[in-house]
C-alpha angles and dihedrals in degrees: 000000000000088000089053091050090050090052093058106094122240108266090227095053120109089244088065103028097052096055088043092054092045090051091050092051089047092053091050090050091049090054090055091050091050091052096050094044089055092042095052100039096039120185090344088081089070090068092049125100089262093052093048092048093052094044136223096271095058091044092052091049090050091048093052092047093050093043091053102039105023114193092358088069089060091058092043093052090068089070097046116080113226094021101068093086098033106050098054095065090043086055087054092051090051089047098225116183107294096210089054090045091053091049093048094047092046091050090048092053092046093053108027096046097054093041095051097037099046091034089058090046090053091051091051093047091046092050092049090050090050091048090053090056100036122005090188093056091047090051091050091049091050091049091051091049092050092048092049091049091049091050092051091050091050092050092048092050091048090051091050091050090050090051092051091048092050092045098089091050091053091047089055092052105120092210090057092219094135100019115139087208088072095068110135096021092109088045091055090052091047093050090050090062109035118200092016092117114072 
């Protein structure tokens, strides 16, 4: 196990830092592509294969979040699994201020990437150090982590099933507050007044 720990490169070495920096730049570039795809296609993107795969409920949630928080929602989406690659193109559809979008996405890349990357590295190093001292304790820690991950996945799947089951009831809502048929309505309003969302 000590040999394995020694084989893991130093997180500050060029062999690690260069791919990390390239990945961070790539993520920033992807966010700009997402924005302009949403900006150019507008609400039509909701009927695309991407929009159908994501689903009306997630799109509506993203619309509400962007409409309320503007560019701040772009920064926040980095920290929310499952939203990081959905909300940016919704922000483009709603035509929030692009300079603010660029600033928020840059800040997100500069904070989320190091925290997650080096945080994960720290966990790996810590686990290897524990395994060097006590393989049994390291095995127990790994088992607990796997069990916790499995529990989170089960809860997430149960929540998604509950949303799908409740979907028809929301669609039948006469007020239309939770109707999945309304996907893109906020986008249409946003596109009618570009730059209104900050």
